[in-house]
VOGU-3710 file (C-alpha; in Angstrom, 3 decimals, decimal comma):
1> xxxxxxxxxx> 149,859/-100,519/73,438  148,936/-100,097/77,101  145,565/-98,566/77,982  146,160/-95,602/80,207  143,857/-94,021/82,721  142,736/-90,747/81,148  143,902/-87,555/82,753  140,674/-85,503/83,208  142,250/-82,302/84,569  143,661/-80,203/81,732
11> xxxxxxxxxx> 146,407/-78,655/83,891  147,818/-82,075/84,806  147,509/-83,179/81,195  149,706/-80,268/80,202  152,190/-81,073/82,878  152,441/-84,687/81,672  152,866/-83,465/78,113  155,758/-81,188/79,185  157,583/-83,878/81,249  157,283/-86,774/78,771
21> xxxxxxxxxx> 160,429/-85,636/76,884  162,604/-85,646/79,982  165,393/-88,245/80,292  164,418/-91,538/81,894  166,471/-90,774/85,025  164,627/-87,473/85,555  161,307/-89,255/84,922  162,090/-91,853/87,593  162,833/-89,114/90,070  159,498/-87,522/89,189
31> xxxxxxxxxx> 157,717/-90,876/89,750  159,261/-91,177/93,170  158,010/-87,732/94,081  154,564/-88,533/92,786  154,378/-91,650/94,995  155,540/-89,640/98,030  153,109/-86,813/97,237  150,097/-89,058/97,472  150,690/-89,585/101,200  150,709/-85,793/101,739
41> xxxxxxxxxx> 147,367/-85,037/100,094  144,227/-84,280/102,191  141,148/-85,058/100,148  139,236/-82,118/101,762  141,888/-79,511/100,837  142,519/-77,715/97,500  146,072/-77,429/96,239  147,522/-74,822/93,819  148,840/-76,117/90,554  152,300/-74,445/90,943
51> xxxxxxxxxx> 152,745/-76,229/94,268  151,825/-79,561/92,620  154,267/-78,947/89,826  156,991/-78,144/92,301  156,361/-81,336/94,295  156,550/-83,430/91,150  159,529/-81,710/89,392  161,388/-80,115/92,368  161,582/-76,884/90,308  159,672/-73,686/91,059
61> xxxxxxxxxx> 158,114/-71,817/88,182  155,500/-69,146/87,635  152,522/-70,366/85,662  150,755/-67,855/83,284  147,142/-66,851/83,909  145,004/-66,926/86,956  146,009/-69,384/89,790  144,587/-72,883/89,317  143,654/-75,039/92,299  142,794/-78,691/92,338
71> xxxxxxxxxx> 140,726/-80,390/95,052  142,630/-83,033/97,020  140,130/-85,814/96,199  140,421/-85,037/92,468  144,236/-84,870/92,722  144,440/-88,257/94,363  142,346/-89,748/91,580  144,591/-88,129/88,906  148,045/-88,998/90,266  147,869/-92,692/89,251
81> xxxxxxxxxx> 147,168/-91,648/85,604  149,986/-89,140/85,726  152,420/-91,760/87,073  151,396/-94,274/84,399  151,818/-91,691/81,669  155,291/-90,690/82,794  156,439/-94,279/83,538  155,420/-95,379/79,973  157,481/-92,474/78,566  160,448/-93,633/80,667
91> xxxxxxxxxx> 160,193/-97,207/79,338  161,017/-98,794/82,709  162,165/-102,391/82,883  159,850/-104,675/84,953  162,715/-106,935/86,121  164,669/-103,946/87,336  161,688/-102,635/89,311  161,049/-106,165/90,740  164,564/-106,168/92,103  163,681/-102,968/93,990
101> xxxxxxxxxx> 160,596/-104,640/95,577  157,906/-103,918/92,984  155,020/-106,397/92,751  152,698/-106,970/89,836  148,931/-106,617/89,799  148,168/-110,319/90,325  150,440/-110,542/93,364  148,904/-107,400/94,925  145,404/-108,788/94,374  146,407/-112,009/96,082
111> xxxxxxxxxx> 148,110/-110,056/98,967  144,935/-108,032/99,671  142,493/-110,779/98,695  140,677/-108,508/96,207  139,722/-108,758/92,501  141,494/-106,876/89,709  138,407/-104,611/89,312  138,606/-103,704/92,922  142,213/-102,820/92,512  141,256/-100,657/89,563
121> xxxxxxxxxx> 138,774/-98,833/91,763  141,468/-98,222/94,322  143,206/-95,984/91,857  140,527/-93,399/92,458  141,638/-93,355/96,067  145,288/-92,740/95,166  146,792/-96,186/94,632  149,734/-95,369/92,275  151,351/-97,857/89,894  153,952/-97,748/87,163
131> xxxxxxxxxx> 153,897/-98,959/83,600  156,871/-101,186/82,887  158,118/-103,397/79,978  157,942/-107,123/80,844  158,805/-110,175/78,959  158,624/-110,083/75,139  158,079/-106,283/75,357  154,602/-106,577/76,869  153,628/-103,696/79,166  152,752/-104,521/82,789
141> xxxxxxxxxx> 151,397/-102,567/85,698  153,555/-102,879/88,829  153,392/-101,249/92,310  156,356/-100,003/94,237  156,728/-100,710/98,002  156,193/-97,063/99,081  152,732/-96,447/97,637  151,649/-99,943/98,562  152,631/-99,486/102,236  151,010/-96,069/102,374
151> xxxxxxxxxx> 147,711/-97,273/100,866  147,575/-100,218/103,311  147,945/-97,811/106,261  145,580/-95,148/104,936  142,847/-97,536/103,723  143,049/-100,589/105,959  139,292/-100,585/106,579  138,585/-100,395/102,809  140,902/-103,319/102,056  139,510/-105,335/105,010
161> xxxxxxxxxx> 135,909/-104,964/103,836  136,908/-106,017/100,271  138,896/-109,001/101,544  135,896/-110,220/103,659  133,502/-109,892/100,785  131,445/-113,054/100,089  129,149/-113,946/97,237  125,420/-113,547/97,632  123,825/-116,689/98,932  120,368/-117,995/98,034
171> xxxxxxxxxx> 118,859/-116,796/101,350  120,371/-113,265/100,951  119,188/-113,101/97,326  115,646/-114,002/98,378  115,678/-111,303/101,046  116,856/-108,676/98,537  114,196/-109,721/95,999  111,400/-109,625/98,569  112,441/-106,126/99,732  112,741/-104,925/96,124
181> xxxxxxxxxx> 109,107/-106,043/95,441  108,040/-104,124/98,548  109,838/-100,939/97,419  108,207/-101,192/94,041  104,738/-101,677/95,401  104,938/-98,875/97,929  107,059/-96,266/96,227  107,008/-97,179/92,527  110,853/-97,003/92,379  112,703/-97,895/89,194
191> xxxxxxxxxx> 115,197/-100,775/88,993  118,175/-98,500/89,350  116,675/-96,644/92,304  115,831/-99,913/94,174  119,290/-101,334/93,455  121,021/-98,271/94,897  118,929/-98,358/98,046  119,387/-102,098/98,597  123,145/-101,854/97,852  123,507/-99,459/100,722
201> xxxxxxxxxx> 121,343/-101,488/103,041  123,012/-104,846/102,460  126,523/-103,406/101,956  126,859/-104,714/98,426  127,855/-103,085/95,179  125,176/-101,168/93,227  125,901/-103,171/90,040  125,781/-106,605/91,823  122,285/-105,816/93,199  121,090/-104,405/89,888
211> xxxxxxxxxx> 122,161/-107,526/87,969  120,504/-109,790/90,629  117,157/-107,944/90,175  117,445/-108,136/86,401  117,747/-111,979/86,449  115,379/-112,378/89,441  112,327/-113,000/87,278  113,976/-116,252/86,090  115,033/-117,526/89,569  112,454/-116,170/92,003
221> xxxxxxxxxx> 108,653/-116,478/91,826  107,999/-113,347/93,863  110,419/-111,079/91,966  109,044/-107,713/90,845  108,730/-106,954/87,133  110,424/-103,670/86,189  109,555/-101,600/83,182  112,743/-100,777/81,339  112,571/-97,193/80,024  115,636/-97,449/77,816
231> xxxxxxxxxx> 117,871/-94,679/76,708  116,430/-91,250/76,063  116,209/-90,298/72,339  117,943/-87,288/70,907  114,513/-85,578/70,645  113,833/-86,161/74,248  117,253/-84,882/75,239  116,598/-81,710/73,247  113,220/-81,218/74,876  114,748/-81,644/78,329
241> xxxxxxxxxx> 117,474/-79,176/77,443  114,952/-76,535/76,321  112,988/-77,020/79,523  116,080/-76,658/81,733  117,280/-73,666/79,750  114,010/-71,983/80,763  114,801/-72,618/84,399  112,518/-75,606/84,929  113,743/-77,934/87,730  114,987/-81,249/86,351
251> xxxxxxxxxx> 113,110/-83,006/89,187  109,792/-81,790/87,631  110,838/-83,161/84,228  111,903/-86,417/85,847  108,507/-86,748/87,579  106,719/-85,990/84,335  108,576/-88,610/82,417  108,835/-91,059/85,310  112,655/-91,190/85,119  115,343/-90,559/87,725
261> xxxxxxxxxx> 116,466/-86,971/88,112  120,008/-88,136/87,348  118,816/-89,338/83,949  117,381/-85,915/83,075  120,620/-84,192/84,278  122,683/-86,565/82,120  120,366/-86,137/79,094  120,689/-82,286/79,176  124,478/-82,584/79,554  124,724/-84,936/76,553
271> xxxxxxxxxx> 122,488/-82,613/74,511  124,773/-79,613/75,315  127,770/-81,674/74,294  126,081/-82,753/71,077  125,629/-79,021/70,105  129,268/-78,459/70,754  130,326/-81,429/68,724  128,097/-80,249/65,893  130,289/-77,155/65,533  133,212/-79,378/64,911
281> xxxxxxxxxx> 131,364/-81,851/62,745  130,134/-79,040/60,416  133,462/-77,139/60,452  131,969/-73,956/61,915  134,336/-73,720/64,835  137,432/-73,750/62,634  136,466/-70,456/60,957  138,832/-68,623/63,276  140,407/-71,335/65,432  142,858/-72,388/62,757
291> xxxxxxxxxx> 144,264/-68,955/62,169  146,429/-68,873/65,303  149,991/-70,028/65,345  151,768/-72,018/68,063  150,715/-69,838/70,972  147,253/-71,234/71,584  147,975/-71,432/75,304  149,092/-67,816/75,658  146,807/-66,908/78,549  148,534/-63,532/79,032
301> xxxxxxxxxx> 146,279/-62,215/76,304  143,358/-62,328/78,578  144,777/-59,855/81,134  144,470/-57,040/78,603  141,624/-54,596/79,242  140,725/-54,689/75,560  139,908/-58,392/75,960  138,463/-58,599/79,478  136,417/-55,357/79,804  133,967/-53,315/77,731
311> xxxxxxxxxx> 132,220/-56,423/76,415  128,572/-57,318/75,998  127,236/-54,017/74,683  123,918/-54,046/72,891  123,298/-52,756/69,381  120,897/-50,054/68,236  117,332/-51,100/67,592  116,359/-47,892/65,744  117,590/-47,671/62,208  118,095/-43,937/62,230
321> xxxxxxxxxx> 120,021/-44,049/65,502  122,314/-46,726/64,080  123,085/-44,642/61,000  123,795/-41,529/62,976  125,916/-43,304/65,547  127,958/-44,724/62,650  129,133/-41,228/61,784  130,810/-40,846/65,158  134,231/-41,996/64,242  136,801/-42,908/66,890
331> xxxxxxxxxx> 140,416/-43,862/66,560  140,788/-47,661/66,394  144,018/-48,594/68,215  145,817/-51,201/66,123  147,224/-53,006/69,098  143,813/-53,372/70,690  142,318/-54,638/67,441  144,955/-57,281/67,028  144,810/-58,352/70,711  141,075/-58,857/70,450
341> xxxxxxxxxx> 141,310/-60,787/67,197  144,145/-62,894/68,631  142,326/-63,637/71,859  139,201/-64,596/69,961  141,165/-67,105/67,870  142,782/-68,530/70,963  139,408/-68,981/72,657  138,077/-70,789/69,565  141,063/-73,042/69,544  140,754/-73,691/73,207
351> xxxxxxxxxx> 137,031/-74,595/72,823  137,831/-76,896/69,920  140,559/-78,666/71,948  138,182/-79,112/74,904  135,436/-80,509/72,732  137,793/-82,973/71,036  138,893/-84,202/74,434  135,341/-84,645/75,577  133,687/-88,109/75,347  130,552/-87,707/73,277
361> xxxxxxxxxx> 128,595/-90,230/75,400  129,927/-89,283/78,804  130,878/-85,582/79,008  131,569/-83,808/82,272  129,649/-80,746/83,315  132,846/-78,782/83,925  134,210/-79,556/80,427  130,966/-78,589/78,693  130,593/-75,369/80,701  134,231/-74,437/80,045
371> xxxxxxxxxx> 133,855/-74,893/76,325  130,635/-72,897/76,197  132,218/-70,101/78,307  135,101/-69,863/75,803  132,701/-69,613/72,934  130,693/-66,865/74,674  133,879/-64,870/75,241  134,854/-65,352/71,590  131,526/-64,077/70,419  131,721/-60,993/72,558
381> xxxxxxxxxx> 135,148/-60,135/71,191  133,814/-60,677/67,656  130,944/-58,269/68,427  133,420/-55,562/69,550  135,465/-56,052/66,384  132,308/-55,683/64,297  131,212/-52,636/66,339  134,562/-50,893/65,607  133,909/-51,132/61,873  130,320/-49,713/61,868
391> xxxxxxxxxx> 131,478/-46,176/60,798  133,426/-47,793/57,952  130,249/-49,725/56,944  128,107/-46,577/56,876  130,714/-44,685/54,846  131,095/-47,527/52,335  127,302/-47,825/51,856  126,879/-44,119/51,365  129,659/-44,136/48,769  128,003/-46,953/46,908
401> xxxxxxxxxx> 124,471/-45,393/47,033  125,621/-41,879/46,329  124,102/-40,127/49,359  123,369/-40,117/53,088  121,535/-43,231/54,129  118,840/-41,315/56,081  117,798/-39,756/52,809  116,986/-43,211/51,377  118,945/-42,736/48,118  117,696/-44,272/44,929
411> xxxxxxxxxx> 114,054/-44,551/46,056  114,842/-47,208/48,678  112,209/-47,535/51,379  112,849/-48,205/55,079  112,298/-51,951/54,678  114,839/-52,189/51,885  117,358/-50,175/53,910  116,883/-52,506/56,846  117,645/-55,417/54,530  120,810/-53,737/53,178
421> xxxxxxxxxx> 122,108/-52,998/56,671  121,532/-56,598/57,784  123,354/-57,821/54,687  126,239/-55,498/55,428  126,432/-56,693/59,065  126,629/-60,258/57,737  129,488/-59,407/55,442  131,292/-57,539/58,264  130,949/-60,532/60,579  132,371/-62,802/57,920
431> xxxxxxxxxx> 135,282/-60,519/57,410  136,052/-60,713/61,176  135,988/-64,550/60,857  138,544/-64,460/58,021  140,786/-61,844/59,660  144,172/-63,469/60,291  145,094/-62,830/63,879  148,295/-64,814/63,731  150,186/-61,870/62,264  149,316/-59,529/65,155
441> xxxxxxxxxx> 152,068/-57,044/65,952  153,938/-57,309/62,657  154,852/-54,111/60,899  152,847/-53,029/57,891  150,207/-55,752/58,723  146,886/-55,013/57,080  144,143/-53,935/59,506  140,671/-55,306/59,720  139,392/-52,355/57,775  140,829/-53,807/54,504
451> xxxxxxxxxx> 138,890/-57,126/54,461  135,890/-55,369/56,046  135,678/-52,774/53,219  136,087/-55,452/50,575  133,416/-57,734/52,126  130,922/-54,940/52,629  131,427/-53,597/49,070  130,944/-56,999/47,465  127,824/-57,873/49,546  126,229/-54,482/49,050
461> xxxxxxxxxx> 126,851/-54,421/45,357  125,265/-57,857/44,934  122,273/-56,593/47,009  121,864/-53,434/44,959  121,955/-55,330/41,706  119,317/-57,809/43,002  117,238/-54,966/44,395  117,191/-53,246/40,965  114,883/-56,003/39,629  111,374/-54,733/38,676
471> xxxxxxxxxx> 109,600/-56,745/41,286  111,469/-54,887/44,025  110,387/-51,423/42,831  113,891/-49,968/42,949  115,218/-48,070/39,964  117,936/-50,002/37,978  120,909/-47,633/38,361  124,551/-48,162/38,835  125,959/-47,871/42,294  127,118/-44,351/43,135
481> xxxxxxxxxx> 124,473/-42,537/41,025  121,246/-43,320/42,854  119,211/-40,239/43,692  117,574/-39,410/47,047  113,856/-40,023/47,014  112,735/-39,825/50,595  113,845/-39,496/54,249  114,225/-41,990/57,032  112,330/-41,065/60,218  112,877/-42,296/63,748
491> xxxxxxxxxx> 110,934/-45,313/64,899  112,007/-47,862/62,224  112,706/-50,887/64,400  115,621/-53,194/63,534  116,912/-56,280/65,389  119,841/-55,856/67,668  122,755/-56,859/65,386  124,778/-58,234/68,317  122,235/-61,117/68,677  123,020/-62,428/65,158
501> xxxxxxxxxx> 126,806/-61,790/65,084  127,323/-65,557/65,432  125,007/-68,491/64,642  125,769/-70,068/68,015  124,723/-67,070/70,084  121,071/-68,051/70,358  121,850/-71,121/72,371  124,828/-69,833/74,370  122,773/-67,070/76,014  119,313/-67,172/77,642
511> xxxxxxxxxx> 116,471/-64,975/76,389  118,001/-61,542/75,723  114,799/-59,848/77,142  115,945/-61,053/80,605  118,597/-58,474/80,665  116,114/-55,698/81,222  114,665/-57,434/84,320  117,957/-57,932/86,250  117,176/-55,245/88,742  114,029/-57,093/89,807
521> xxxxxxxxxx> 116,002/-60,163/90,863  117,670/-61,090/94,158  121,172/-59,465/94,239  122,829/-62,841/94,474  120,963/-64,278/91,507  121,563/-61,040/89,508  125,311/-61,270/90,109  125,316/-64,885/88,840  123,567/-63,989/85,591  125,621/-60,793/85,062
531> xxxxxxxxxx> 128,931/-62,615/85,474  127,836/-65,707/83,610  126,667/-63,882/80,466  128,859/-60,751/80,593  126,013/-58,331/81,233  128,222/-55,953/83,193  131,006/-55,529/80,613  133,379/-58,044/82,136  134,307/-61,339/80,485  131,915/-64,281/81,022
541> xxxxxxxxxx> 132,749/-66,604/83,859  132,376/-70,413/83,958  130,491/-71,907/86,931  133,648/-73,295/88,429  135,474/-69,952/88,246  132,487/-68,093/89,609  132,162/-70,567/92,445  135,782/-69,920/93,445  135,184/-66,180/93,122  132,060/-66,218/95,304
551> xxxxxxxxxx> 133,233/-68,927/97,690  130,274/-71,187/96,935  129,719/-74,715/95,701  129,329/-75,186/91,967  126,190/-77,287/92,445  124,641/-74,503/94,516  125,429/-71,908/91,806  123,810/-74,130/89,227  120,603/-74,186/91,182  120,652/-70,408/91,784
561> xxxxxxxxxx> 121,254/-69,785/88,106  118,288/-71,949/87,152  116,106/-70,185/89,659  117,280/-66,710/88,485  116,471/-67,573/84,822  113,035/-68,713/85,925  112,442/-65,499/87,932  113,711/-63,274/85,016  111,483/-65,007/82,473  108,519/-64,552/84,793
571> xxxxxxxxxx> 109,290/-60,758/85,047  109,563/-60,663/81,247  106,110/-62,251/80,756  104,631/-59,838/83,320  105,990/-56,746/81,651  104,492/-55,970/78,159  106,947/-53,060/77,714  109,910/-55,342/77,991  108,367/-57,624/75,366  107,756/-54,675/73,085
581> xx> 111,324/-53,365/73,335  112,728/-56,876/72,592
//
């Protein structure tokens, strides 16, 4: 089987998946358009996905969801992979393409006087080839005259430099080694840092210089001796991630550990990806993701106000306030309940799909951030589903205990009541996980109230029986006949239940105490935190989406977010009242 270049942009992956079932004649027309499209792309311009789909298929169509744009440089790098995917599906004949002027990889390397690896690098600049079936059914990569001629015109300097490349001579090697020794003495640079600087200075590849310096100790007496740090351990990656999550600049961590800043950035990214993969490895993510049907890509769900607004509310931290608020019943609209449950399942499915497509050892920042944002949104929707059932939870508990909860029926004390409420919230969260959203909209479909009541009743009954043991000091009575023996007063502190609605929430959000300090931040930094973590009621935004919304670079927003977290944590530590409330 041929080894394809991987499509890294999900939108183009979906387009390739749709087109692969087209007839071979239609696929060949699409391939011709892709090769023509490459000459029209400006690397510094962004292009909408619907325009790209039109240029490839010659059909106009409206795509669901928010408009998606792709940078020209990224599009050029993806078009070769799209062409290879479609040409493999068309099962083109190499002899037929050769009769139309196609040349194979070896011939093109000889024509341009470059190596096969260099030709592979040219794909990132937009060199488009086709997969064809050669002799004995063996797949081959061939290049048609149109993309070859365009690439020669557009990148004549690049091809010329590669053709004039010469191997390192002994004299040049000695110069590179002497300068590397000087850099190490004066600046204490690592092997990789020196190789990068010398590669730019002597117009050589980074890897060629790095390999030269690695073997220099054997061939040159004055070669520097580099200390190889090796790969960072999982414990070091986790430590770096905790530091960056607290707003510490990766450059400071790199200086502390005497590693390149890029190594710290990569370590934290791998650590974030490891946490996401652990959700799949342990099966946690499939609790709701496998309940959806075949409409996992139905993005129209997310335009509903029930899904995109009114999110991120906090829970009561006073036990009496929670009980009293639970008696304020409101009408739960069935359509909204099903839309939220459905959207949550779609988000979990989307996150699982993104994680599965993510290389464990080389994840991209955009993929990790998109998966984390989908999980945040799913958690917020789950919290609202739980919140809608709080009156039902209070009513169910009072029916089991035989009296109002604020009267502490059965001799329960405040501590025991807190434990019972926490147990009930856990059962309610589990009922939301098991709620089947795939049947949304069907007549006579059971509502969330049915599994919620059953789950709360079972959990509370088990708790009451366990609490009736002599060492708990609670009278052993049957549920429903416990007598009142006290009264609950204000001031009994409980944890915000929204913080424990999902086991992943603790590492998908920063310190919750920061929310009380947002007004003390710079308006720009406050906006970033509010939009990223849904602290204004709107759905959480990924860094890429927020960058498009604010008209800023993603890297700049990353720096501002880190600075905002650092400023907010500083305000938390300086305000004892904030600490007490949290």
